[in-house]
Structures are given as C-alpha cells and as structure tokens.
C-alpha positions in Angstrom: 8.7 -4.2 -1.3 10.1 -0.6 -2.1 12.6 1.6 -0.7 10.2 3.7 1.5 11.2 4.7 4.9 7.9 6.0 6.2 4.7 5.2 6.1 3.4 8.4 4.5 6.1 7.5 1.4 4.8 4.0 1.1 1.5 4.9 0.5 1.7 7.7 -2.0 4.2 5.6 -3.7 1.6 3.1 -3.3 -1.0 5.6 -5.0 0.1 5.2 -8.6 -0.1 0.9 -8.3 -2.8 -1.1 -9.9 -3.8 -2.8 -6.8 -6.5 -2.8 -4.8 -7.8 -4.0 -0.8 -11.2 -5.8 -0.1 -13.3 -5.7 1.9 -15.5 -8.8 2.9 -18.9 -8.4 4.9 -21.0 -11.4 3.9 -20.2 -14.6 1.8 -21.6 -12.6 -1.7 -20.9 -8.6 -0.1 -17.8 -7.1 -1.3 -16.3 -3.7 -1.4 -12.9 -3.1 -3.6 -10.8 -0.1 -2.6 -7.7 0.6 -4.8 -4.8 2.4 -3.8 -5.4 5.4 -5.6 -9.3 5.5 -3.9 -7.7 5.0 -0.4 -5.0 7.9 -0.4 -7.8 10.5 -1.8 -10.4 9.2 0.8 -7.2 9.9 3.6 -7.1 12.7 2.2 -10.5 14.0 2.5 -10.6 12.9 6.4 -7.3 14.3 7.0 -9.2 17.7 5.9 -11.9 17.0 8.2 -9.3 16.2 11.6 -7.3 19.6 10.4 -9.9 21.4 10.5 -10.9 20.6 14.3 -8.2 21.2 15.4 -5.8 18.1 14.5 -2.2 18.7 14.2 1.2 17.1 13.9 2.3 14.9 17.1 -1.6 14.7 18.1 -3.0 11.5 19.2 -5.6 10.4 17.8 -8.0 7.2 19.3 -9.6 5.1 16.3 -12.7 3.5 18.1 -14.3 2.0 15.3 -16.2 -1.7 14.1 -15.7 -0.9 10.2 -13.0 -2.4 8.4 -12.8 0.2 6.0 -13.4 3.3 8.5 -10.7 2.2 10.3 -7.9 2.1 7.6 -9.4 5.5 6.0 -8.9 7.0 9.5 -5.4 4.9 9.8 -4.0 7.1 6.8 -5.4 9.9 7.2 -3.5 10.5 10.3 -0.7 9.4 8.3 -0.6 11.4 5.9 -1.2 14.2 8.6 1.7 13.5 11.0 -1.0 12.7 13.6 -0.7 9.5 15.8 -3.2 6.9 15.2 -4.1 5.2 18.8 -5.9 1.9 17.8 -8.6 0.8 20.9 -11.1 -2.4 20.4 -14.6 -1.3 21.0 -15.3 -4.6 22.8 -18.6 -5.1 24.4 -18.2 -5.0 27.7 -17.5 -2.0 30.7 -13.7 -2.8 30.3 -13.1 -1.6 26.9 -14.8 1.5 27.7 -12.6 2.0 30.9 -9.5 1.2 28.5 -10.9 3.9 26.3 -11.2 6.3 29.0 -7.9 6.0 30.7 -6.3 5.4 27.6 -7.8 9.4 26.8 -6.3 10.4 30.1 -3.1 8.8 29.5 -2.3 10.7 26.3 -3.6 14.3 28.0 -5.6 15.5 24.9 -6.1 13.2 22.3 -8.7 13.6 19.4 -11.5 10.6 19.2 -12.9 9.3 15.8 -15.5 7.2 16.3 -19.2 6.5 15.3 -22.6 8.4 17.4 -23.8 5.3 18.6 -20.1 4.4 20.5 -20.0 8.1 21.8 -23.1 7.4 23.4 -22.5 4.3 25.1 -18.9 5.4 26.1 -20.6 8.5 27.4 -23.5 6.7 29.8 -20.9 4.4 31.0 -18.6 7.6 31.9 -21.3 9.4 33.9 -21.5 5.2 35.8 -18.5 5.2 36.8 -17.5 8.7 37.4 -15.5 9.9 34.9 -17.6 12.8 33.0 -14.5 14.9 32.8 -12.3 13.2 31.0 -15.4 12.3 28.7 -16.1 16.2 28.0 -13.0 16.5 27.3 -12.8 14.1 24.6 -16.2 15.0 23.4 -15.1 18.2 22.2 -12.0 16.6 20.3 -14.6 13.7 18.3 -14.7 13.3 14.9 -18.0 11.3 14.0 -17.7 9.3 10.9 -21.8 9.4 10.5 -21.1 13.3 9.5 -18.6 12.5 7.1 -20.2 13.8 3.4 -17.6 15.5 1.5 -13.9 14.4 1.0 -13.4 16.4 -1.7 -11.4 18.7 0.0 -7.8 17.0 0.7 -5.8 18.0 3.7 -2.3 19.4 4.1 0.5 16.1 3.9 3.3 16.5 7.2 5.8 15.0 5.9 7.5 12.5 8.3 10.9 11.0 9.4 11.9 7.2 10.0 12.6 8.3 14.0 8.9 9.8 14.4 6.0 8.0 15.9 3.7 5.8 13.5 1.2 4.7 15.9 0.5 3.9 19.7 -0.4 0.0 20.3 -2.2 0.5 24.0 -1.9 -3.1 26.1 -4.8 -4.9 27.9 -5.6 -3.3 31.1 -8.3 -2.2 32.8 -8.3 -1.5 36.4 -4.5 -1.0 35.8 -2.7 1.6 33.2 -2.7 0.2 29.9 1.0 0.4 28.8 1.1 2.5 25.3 3.7 1.0 22.7 5.4 3.9 21.2 6.3 2.4 17.3 8.3 4.6 14.8 8.0 4.6 11.0 11.1 2.6 11.3 10.7 -0.1 13.7 7.5 -0.5 11.5 9.5 -0.6 7.8 12.2 -2.9 9.5 9.5 -4.8 10.5 8.0 -5.4 7.3 11.2 -5.7 5.6 12.5 -8.6 7.6 9.3 -10.5 7.7 9.1 -10.4 4.3 13.0 -11.5 3.6 12.2 -14.7 5.3 8.4 -15.3 4.1 8.6 -13.7 0.7 5.5 -11.4 0.4 4.9 -10.0 -3.2 2.4 -9.1 -5.3 1.3 -12.5 -6.4 0.0 -13.1 -2.9 -3.6 -12.6 -1.8 -4.1 -12.9 2.0 -7.6 -13.0 4.2 -7.9 -12.3 8.0 -10.4 -11.9 10.1 -8.4 -10.8 12.6 -9.4 -7.4 14.2 -7.4 -4.2 13.3 -6.3 -3.1 16.5 -4.3 -6.4 17.3 -1.1 -6.3 16.0 -1.6 -9.1 13.8 -4.3 -7.5 12.0 -3.1 -4.2 11.6 0.6 -5.2 10.9 0.7 -8.4 10.0 -2.5 -8.5 7.6 -2.7 -5.0 6.3 0.4 -3.0 6.6 3.5 -5.3 5.9 0.6 -6.6 2.8 0.2 -3.3 2.1 4.2 -2.9 2.1 4.5 -5.4 -0.2 0.8 -4.8 -2.6 -0.3 -7.9 -1.9 -4.1 -8.5 -2.9 -5.5 -8.2 0.7 -8.8 -9.3 2.0 -10.3 -7.9 5.2 -12.6 -10.1 6.8 -15.0 -8.3 10.2 -13.6 -10.4 13.7 -16.8 -10.5 14.4 -18.6 -12.0 11.1 -15.9 -14.6 11.8 -16.9 -15.6 15.5 -20.7 -15.9 13.9 -19.8 -17.9 11.1 -16.4 -18.9 11.2 -16.8 -21.5 8.2 -17.3 -18.8 6.2 -13.4 -17.7 7.0 -12.1 -20.7 4.6 -15.0 -20.6 2.4 -14.0 -17.2 1.4 -10.2 -17.9 1.7 -11.3 -20.9 -1.5 -13.2 -18.4 -3.1 -10.1 -15.6 -3.9 -7.5 -18.3 -3.6 -5.7 -16.9 -0.4 -2.5 -17.5 -0.4 -2.0 -16.1 3.0 -4.0 -16.5 6.1 -4.1 -16.6 9.9 -5.4 -17.4 13.5 -4.5 -18.1 16.8 -5.3 -20.8 18.9 -8.9 -19.9 19.5 -9.7 -19.4 15.8 -8.9 -22.9 15.1 -10.8 -24.1 17.7 -13.5 -22.3 17.1 -14.1 -23.3 13.7 -13.1 -26.8 14.2 -16.0 -26.6 16.9 -18.5 -25.4 14.4 -17.4 -27.9 11.8 -18.4 -31.2 14.4 -18.1 -34.3 13.0 -18.7 -32.6 9.1 -16.5 -32.9 6.5 -15.1 -29.6 5.1 -17.3 -29.8 1.6 -16.5 -27.6 -1.3 -13.1 -25.7 -0.5 -9.9 -25.6 -2.1 -7.3 -24.4 -0.4 -4.7 -25.9 -2.4 -3.2 -22.3 -3.0 -2.9 -21.8 0.9 0.9 -21.5 1.2 0.9 -20.0 4.7 -1.1 -20.1 7.6 0.2 -17.6 10.4 -0.3 -19.5 13.6 0.6 -17.1 16.3 -1.6 -14.3 19.2 -1.2 -16.6 22.0 0.7 -20.0 23.1 0.2 -22.7 19.9 -0.9 -25.8 20.5 0.9 -28.5 18.9 -1.8 -31.0 19.3 -4.9 -27.7 18.0 -2.3 -27.4 14.7 -2.1 -31.3 14.2 -5.8 -31.9 14.8 -7.0 -28.5 11.9 -4.2 -29.4 9.4 -5.3 -33.0 9.7 -9.4 -32.2 9.3 -8.5 -30.0 6.4 -6.5 -32.2 4.2 -9.3 -33.3 2.3 -9.7 -29.6 1.4 -6.1 -30.0 0.1 -4.8 -28.0 2.4 -0.8 -28.2 2.8 0.4 -29.5 5.9 3.2 -27.7 5.6 1.3 -24.1 5.4 1.1 -24.2 9.0 3.2 -21.5 10.0 3.9 -21.6 14.1 5.4 -17.5 15.2 6.6 -15.6 17.6 6.1 -11.9 18.2 4.5 -9.2 20.5 3.7 -5.8 19.8 6.9 -4.0 21.3 8.7 -5.6 17.9 6.2 -4.2 15.9 4.7 -7.4 15.5 7.5 -10.0 14.6 10.2 -11.6 16.4 10.5 -14.9 14.2 9.8 -17.0 11.4 10.6 -20.2 10.5 11.5 -21.8 7.1 8.6 -21.2 4.8 7.4 -25.0 3.6 9.0 -26.2 6.8 7.6 -29.7 8.5 6.4 -28.5 12.1 9.3 -29.2 14.7 8.8 -30.2 18.1 10.7 -31.0 21.2 8.5 -32.8 24.3 10.0 -31.7 28.1 9.4 -32.7 31.2 6.9 -30.1 32.5 8.5 -30.3 36.0 11.9 -29.3 34.6 11.1 -26.2 32.8 12.5 -23.5 35.2 14.4 -20.1 34.6 17.9 -21.2 34.2 17.3 -25.1 34.0 18.3 -27.5 31.5 15.9 -29.1 29.5 14.8 -33.1 30.4 13.6 -34.8 26.9 11.3 -37.2 27.6 8.8 -39.5 24.9 5.6 -37.9 23.9 3.9 -40.8 26.6 5.6 -39.6 29.3 2.7 -38.6 32.0 4.7 -35.4 32.5 5.2 -34.3 29.2 4.7 -31.3 27.4 5.5 -30.5 23.5 6.5 -27.4 22.4 6.4 -26.2 18.6 9.5 -24.3 17.0 8.5 -20.8 16.3 11.8 -20.6 13.9 15.1 -17.9 14.1 14.6 -14.6 14.4 13.9 -11.9 11.1 16.4 -9.8 9.4 17.4 -6.9 11.7 15.9 -8.2 14.9 18.5 -10.6 17.5 17.3 -13.1 20.7 19.2 -13.9 23.5 18.0 -16.6 26.4 19.2 -14.9 29.4 18.6 -16.0 33.1 17.5 -13.9 35.9 21.0 -11.8 35.7 20.7 -11.5 32.5 23.4 -13.3 31.4 22.9 -14.9 28.3 22.9 -18.8 28.5 23.0 -21.6 26.1 21.2 -23.6 23.7 18.6 -26.1 25.9 18.6 -23.5 28.6 15.2 -22.4 30.0 15.6 -18.5 30.2 14.2 -15.3 29.8 13.0 -14.3 26.1 15.3 -11.0 25.0 15.1 -9.0 22.2 16.6 -6.1 20.0 16.9 -4.7 16.9 15.8 -2.0 14.6 11.8 -3.6 14.5 11.9 -2.8 18.5 10.1 -0.3 20.0 12.1 2.8 22.2 9.9 1.8 24.6 6.3 2.9 26.5 4.3 6.3 26.0 5.5 8.3 28.9 6.2 6.0 31.5 9.4 5.8 32.6 9.1 2.9 35.2 7.6 0.6 32.8 10.9 1.5 30.2 13.1 0.6 33.9 11.4 -2.3 34.1 11.2 -3.5 30.6 15.0 -2.9 29.2 18.3 -4.2 30.6 21.3 -2.5 31.1 23.1 -3.6 28.1 19.9 -2.4 26.3 18.2 -5.8 25.3 14.4 -5.5 26.1 12.6 -8.2 28.5 9.4 -9.9 26.6 8.0 -11.4 29.6 8.5 -14.5 27.5 10.3 -18.3 29.0 12.2 -20.0 25.9 14.9 -22.1 25.0 16.9 -22.1 21.9 17.1 -25.7 20.6 19.0 -27.3 16.9 19.2 -23.2 16.6 15.4 -22.9 17.0 12.9 -20.4 19.6 10.4 -22.4 21.7 8.3 -20.7 23.7 7.7 -22.2 26.9 5.9 -20.1 29.0 5.4 -16.4 31.0 7.6 -14.7 33.3 5.5 -12.0 33.2 2.0 -12.7 34.0 -0.2 -12.5 31.4 -3.1 -15.2 30.5 -3.6 -15.6 26.4 -7.7 -16.1 26.6 -8.7 -15.9 23.0 -6.2 -13.9 20.9 -6.2 -11.7 23.6 -3.8 -10.5 26.7 -5.6 -9.6 30.1 -3.0 -9.3 33.4 -4.3 -11.5 36.4 -4.5 -8.1 38.7 -7.1 -6.5 36.8 -9.1 -10.3 36.8 -8.7 -10.4 40.8 -8.9 -6.8 40.8 -12.7 -7.9 39.5 -13.1 -10.3 41.8 -12.7 -8.6 45.2 -15.9 -6.9 45.0 -17.0 -10.6 45.8 -17.9 -10.7 50.0 -15.6 -12.5 51.6 -12.5 -12.4 48.6 -10.0 -10.2 49.2 -6.2 -9.2 47.7 -4.2 -12.4 48.6 -7.4 -14.6 48.6 -8.1 -15.0 44.4 -6.2 -15.7 41.7 -6.5 -15.5 38.2 -4.7 -18.0 36.1 -4.8 -19.1 31.8 -4.2 -22.8 32.8 -3.9 -25.4 29.5 -4.8 -28.9 31.4 -2.8 -31.5 30.2 -4.2 -33.0 26.4 -6.1 -29.5 26.3 -5.6 -27.3 23.0 -5.7 -23.7 24.5 -5.4 -21.9 27.6 -8.6 -21.7 29.6 -9.3 -19.0 32.3 -9.1 -20.3 35.8 -9.8 -18.4 39.6 -8.2 -20.4 42.3 -10.1 -19.3 45.7 -8.9 -19.7 49.5 -11.3 -21.7 50.5 -11.2 -24.0 54.1 -15.6 -25.0 54.3 -17.0 -27.4 52.6 -17.3 -27.4 48.9 -20.9 -27.1 49.1 -20.4 -23.8 50.8 -18.1 -22.2 48.1 -20.9 -23.1 45.7 -22.3 -19.0 45.7 -19.0 -17.8 45.7 -18.2 -19.5 42.2 -21.2 -18.4 40.8 -20.3 -14.9 41.5 -17.1 -15.0 40.1 -18.1 -16.3 36.9 -20.2 -13.9 36.8 -18.4 -10.7 37.6 -15.5 -11.5 35.7 -18.2 -12.5 32.2 -20.4 -8.9 33.3 -17.2 -7.1 33.1 -14.7 -8.7 30.8 -16.7 -10.8 28.8 -14.3 -14.1 29.4 -15.6 -17.5 30.5 -14.6 -18.4 33.8 -13.8 -22.0 33.0 -13.8 -23.2 36.6 -13.4 -21.4 40.6 -11.3 -23.8 42.4 -11.3 -24.3 45.6 -7.6 -24.7 47.9 -6.6 -24.7 51.0 -3.7 -22.6 50.4 -1.9 -19.9 48.4 1.4 -20.7 47.5 4.1 -17.6 48.0 7.1 -17.0 47.8 9.3 -16.1 51.1 8.5 -12.0 50.3 5.0 -13.1 49.9 4.2 -12.8 46.2 1.9 -15.8 44.8 3.6 -19.0 42.6 0.7 -19.0 40.1 3.0 -21.7 38.3 2.3 -24.3 41.1 -1.2 -23.8 41.5 -1.5 -24.4 37.1 1.0 -27.1 37.3 -1.6 -28.2 40.2 -4.3 -27.9 37.9 -2.7 -29.2 35.2 -1.8 -32.5 37.1 -5.7 -33.1 37.6 -4.7 -32.5 41.7 -8.0 -30.3 41.5 -10.1 -32.9 40.1 -12.2 -34.3 42.5 -12.9 -30.8 44.4 -14.1 -29.5 40.8 -16.4 -32.9 40.1 -18.0 -32.2 43.5 -18.6 -28.7 42.2 -20.7 -30.0 39.1 -22.4 -32.1 40.9 -23.3 -29.6 43.6 -24.1 -26.7 40.6 -26.0 -29.4 38.7 -28.1 -30.6 42.0 -28.8 -27.3 42.8 -30.3 -26.4 39.4 -33.5 -28.6 40.0 -36.3 -29.3 36.8 -37.1 -26.6 34.9 -40.9 -26.1 36.2 -43.8 -24.3 34.4 -44.4 -23.8 30.9 -42.7 -21.6 28.9 -43.9 -19.2 26.7 -43.3 -18.9 22.7 -40.7 -16.4 23.0 -38.9 -18.3 26.1 -39.0 -21.3 24.0 -37.0 -19.7 21.3 -34.9 -17.5 23.1 -34.1 -21.2 25.1 -33.2 -23.0 21.8 -30.7 -20.3 20.4 -29.0 -20.3 23.7 -29.2 -24.6 23.6 -27.2 -24.8 20.4 -24.9 -21.5 21.1 -23.8 -22.8 24.7 -23.9 -26.8 23.6 -23.0 -29.3 27.1 -24.4 -26.7 29.5 -27.6 -26.9 30.8 -29.8 -24.0 30.8 -32.9 -23.3 32.6 -35.0 -19.7 31.8 -33.5 -18.4 35.6 -29.8 -19.3 34.6 -28.2 -15.5 34.5 -25.8 -16.6 31.5 -22.8 -14.9 32.6 -22.7 -17.5 35.5 -22.8 -20.3 33.3 -20.0 -19.1 31.0 -21.7 -17.2 27.9 -18.7 -15.3 26.9 -18.6 -12.6 25.0 -17.8 -14.4 21.5 -21.1 -16.4 22.5 -23.4 -13.5 23.3 -22.4 -12.1 19.4 -23.7 -16.1 18.3 -26.8 -15.7 20.4 -27.8 -12.0 19.4 -27.4 -13.0 15.9 -29.7 -15.4 15.8 -31.9 -13.3 17.9 -31.5 -10.8 15.3 -32.9 -13.2 12.8 -36.1 -14.4 14.7 -36.4 -11.1 15.9 -35.2 -8.4 13.4 -33.9 -5.2 15.1 -35.6 -5.9 18.3 -32.8 -6.6 21.0 -29.4 -4.5 21.4 -26.9 -6.3 21.9 -25.5 -4.5 25.1 -29.3 -5.9 26.4 -28.0 -9.4 26.8 -25.9 -7.3 29.6 -29.0 -5.7 31.0 -31.6 -8.8 30.9 -28.8 -11.9 31.6 -31.8 -14.8 31.8 -33.8 -15.9 29.7 -37.2 -15.3 31.4 -35.8 -11.6 31.4 -35.1 -11.1 28.3 -38.1 -12.5 27.0 -40.2 -10.2 29.1 -38.1 -7.5 27.4 -38.8 -8.6 23.9 -42.4 -9.4 24.6 -43.0 -5.3 26.1 -41.6 -4.3 22.5 -43.5 -6.8 20.3 -47.1 -5.6 21.9 
C-alpha cells in the first residue's frame, strides 16, 4: 500500500498502475476496467456534476443498483471534493423513505441515480406527503441515463486528510437515520491497519457480492482492495441472492484468495446447495473468508467449512472479524491462518459487569462465542462497565473504541454525538463483549439493534410499523432479533401483549407479519403472545428477558398451537387452477419451500422476505419475460391476483 494521505492522492497514484477491477454480471458476463480508465471516467462524470452546480463540500446521494456506475460516481465525487452519500436502493417503501429523510437531513444534496428509480421516488413521495423534499431533490439530480459524453474532464479539488471523504447513514425509516462521517484519514488508517494484519497485496484476488452501500462492500472490498492494488471482482448482490452457488463457482474460476459474507450468506448458499456435494470447485487458493456484519455463528462456520472441504477450502480460511461503520469498518482481526477459537459460556451469566462462567458445550444453557481477534493497528479497544470504567479480562462489558480510524461523530447530530462518546473520548459501539486470552469476543448488544440478512434494523422502527394494527400500541409490542438454541442466524420475532386465547391472536399475527414484510421486506419468523412485557422500574422494556425466554423454549406450546390454528384456518385448496396460477404456484412453492401456499394467501403474511421476492420474480421473468415488474408483487401479493394481472397483460 502506498503512502497516500487522501483518497484523491490514492486514485491519482493508482491511475498509472497496470491493474483493473472486474465487474461480474453472470457466469460468462464480465467487464474489466483498468485503474486508468476508472480515473478518466470519473473525471468525465465530475464534469457533469460540476456543470449541474456541485461544488467542494456539497453532498451527493448515490442511489444506484449497478456496481460499475456506483464506483464511477463515487470516485467522481471524491475527485471533486464532493461528499458521496451511499443509500441502498432496495425494493420496499422503507428504502424510499430513508432516502427522503436523508435528503432532508443533508439540506440541499445532489442525487445521482437512474430515471426509473427517480420516478419511483417521486410516486412514493406523493403518497407519503413528501412532495417538497422530492421537488428540491429533483432539481439537483443527475440521471445516469443521460450520461452520453465523458470526454471533458472536471476540475480536481485537492483534499486534506481531515476532510470528509463520505457519509455512511445507518438504517432507520420512521426515525431519523444517523450519518457516520468518515474522513480521508479515517479510511486510510483503516486500510493500513487492516493491511498490516491481513497482508493484502498485489498477489491477491478478491471477490465480493456485498452491496457497495454497506461498509464491508464499499470500504472492505473496494477501497481496501484498491489501496492494495488487489484484482477485485464485484458481483451484484441480487445475482448472489438469485444464484448463490455462482458465488463460489466464480471464486473457483478466478482463483480468488479473499472472499466475504455475513451469516445469512453462508446459510443461503448451503440452503440452495441442499444435500448435493459441491462439484467442480477448487477453492484451494482462498486464504481468507471474512465473516462479519452480523453476530457470528460458530456452528454455521463449521457446517460451511465441512460442506466445502471437498472443494479444497482450507478450514483456517474462515476469518471472523469485528467492525462497524464508525470504525471505517475494521476494529479487530484474528491472526491470519489461525483456527477458529471459541469460548462456551452460561447464557444466563452474561450481563454487563459480570464475570463469565465457562461451561461445557453440552450444558443446556451453553452459548458459544467466537474470537474476533485483536484490535488492528491504529485502533484501540477496551471493555468498560456502565460507568465507563475499564474492566479486566473475562468480564462482560461495553465495547469501546478509539483511534485514527474512528469517526469524529455523526453528521450534524449533537445529541447522538453526546450519547456516543465517553467523557474521556472513547466511542461506545453499543455492543457487549469480553476479552479472553487477549482476544475480543462479542457477546451481544447493549444498544438494541436487530441484525437480519446482514443489515441492521432498529426495533422501535419495526414497532412503529406494527402499531398500525388495530389493538396494538406503544408498549404492547416488542420486536427483537433472536437466535434460538442450536440456531445459526438471528430471526425477527415480534412479541405481542395478549391475554386472550391463542386463537384470538391469529388475525393480529397475520397483520403484523404482513405489515412488517410489506414495509421493510423482512420476514417475521414468529409472532409470540405474551401475558406481560417485562420492564424496568423506569418503564424501559427489557427485551433481553423476552429473547432469553424464547431461546429457552418457554413459548413453544403457544407457538405450536398458533401454527396448528393457522394450518386449520387455511383448509384445502378448492377449484381448478388456471395454467398461469399453476405456474406461479409452482414457482412460489420452490422459493418458499416448507410453507404451504394457497393461491389466495398473501405472500407477505406467510413470510416472503425481500430476498425471496427477488427469487420469485426472477423465475416469473424466465417464464414470462418482461411482463411482471418486481414492484407488482407488492401490488398483487397473492397468486390469484398476480395471475389475473398477468393474464390481462398477455391477452
């Protein structure tokens, strides 16, 4: 890695190097872009941004699906001293609302997107009463569809290490999202610290399907790789969702040495692989598979490594790491080539400040945690009690960090900044953990964030959505991310205060699942009736007590009764299906294996997450090319309704 002090210096140094980025669009669809071409394209786009009126310090929201378009626009902004603000496109109203809230927070940002996305934002803004925000944004929008000439170069604006490089906004729709401000110095400190431990270099070949709006995708698998002149391969996230087996097929083909995925990616791959052996794969070149972005499952790591052993995947390649956007991504890495190290603790002796209790793996209260290594260079970590005093090893406490890679704060949010930093300058990560044998183990969350599908969600956002269900209100519903005993990934569980019979809850449970799914694209694993919601003396909900009770099986009887009632209420399918209904039902049955689906069932009520909707849409598009837009699955959420819609188009 060179000695650049800003991202501007980095791309200028790299433009003369004979290296490239490869964009993967399919099994045999690739496009290679040299570093020199990337620089020239970025300058050409900068010309158009500056012509639109964008100047040093202005904010540019990147709202794009295409990886190449995103990278080009990101570097165009960097070269012009413009601050890129990545926002996930998504398919739900939550993502559109987030974009509008970010636009309002930024004041007068510019927007770089495609015409189709802009039209959808406009339609949503009209429904949500946000026409004013949209109108201001529309005037400062550059459409990638109109990019036809990049022969003229924009004017490069020199940056300083302390200048803002980009802003990474947290999840949040009903509440205001927080913008993590990262400087050029923060990002390059992270690049150097990561490189000193992991040994990235020009000999490496990386492949990532993580979205570029996620810090692991943008920082970890673009900026860090670019800084080290690694031959990076970028695969669209939606391609991985549709065809997860292609991920390792491509990794084998390009002889990738560095891969990454959060828990749900490993599970998604193994689910589609099924009982088959991985055939035709040679993963012997892989030296690191980064595992992060959500709580790490030891069991899932071991299953994945075991299933891929015939493909020559080194068991010590699994690389569990800890990081967050506030650290410019990386906080701690294990030693390269080390085996997974774990501790097994009593899950009921893991409150903040408590000494841990080591137990055998066979103990019914056992929970296994994986080591996430030691702090990378230029970053420090401590475990602290509730009064911010440092704790000794083998005590659960709050994870704090500080260092050259750590943000100075959130964008124009003094309240969030006051809450985030201790009096002596450490940043509160909101996570709980311990140091054991000199290494960091993350045990849970102090701040109540739900990790699902590699993304973070705030419980109060989800609870606000659920409160639209008649009879539910603040304090009567609790959203939580729960990993049941023996489970490998967290599931979204909604606890509902209900003192009637389980049968009376059935309509409410359906409405809760449907609303959350429609608004966020998340699948609700269970809606759980509880007789009381545990709270502190000050009235704060004690989510952890409900999570522990669920994990220990205390609600199994009620959930079994609810499942039986749900099945009985469906009854047998009646009538003869049309040819289109049969086709659509077959597609849904495969995508939602294990769920009984009738043609009049609402897909959102039975748990068709956004990932599953993408899978269903791809298969429909294969059968009926260009006839059904992904958004129509929201408008026509039953097989019968969608079949009628499709029949009308084909008539």
